[in-house]
C-alpha positions, 0 to 999 in steps of 0.5 A, a space after each residue: 500500500 505504501 507504493 499506492 500512496 506514493 503514486 497517488 501523491 505523485 499524481 497530485 503533484 503532477 496535477 497540481 492538486 492540494 489533496 484527494 478524498 477517497 470515500 468508501 462509497 462507489 460512484 452512486 454513493 451506494 452503501 454496499 460497494 461492489 468489489 470493482 469499486 473498493 477504492 479505499 481498500 485498494 489504497 489503504 488495506 482497510 476492509 471495514 464498511 464505513 470510512 474515508 481517507 484524505 491524502 495530502 502531499 505530506 500527510 494522510 489520514 483514514 477516518 472510520 467510525 467507532 466500530 472500526 477502532 481496532 480493525 483500522 489499526 490492524 489493517 492500515 499501516 500507522 507509519 503512513 496513515 494517521 487514524 481519525 
């Protein structure tokens, strides 16, 4: 996942963007996301059913609700992500 985060940051730099939000939802804002649209899991490794991530040039954070306090720490590398 470290390489994916690095690649996203490089794309942000190329596109001159300040940051990027990665929601768990798909393009239709569906509660139940198909396998093809698991963007948050692809970027972070988080497998829960509620969350979002924010990637900035020097920082990245993943946001989940209280149900996933332990799971997010087990699945997402705290070296690269802060937990919110």
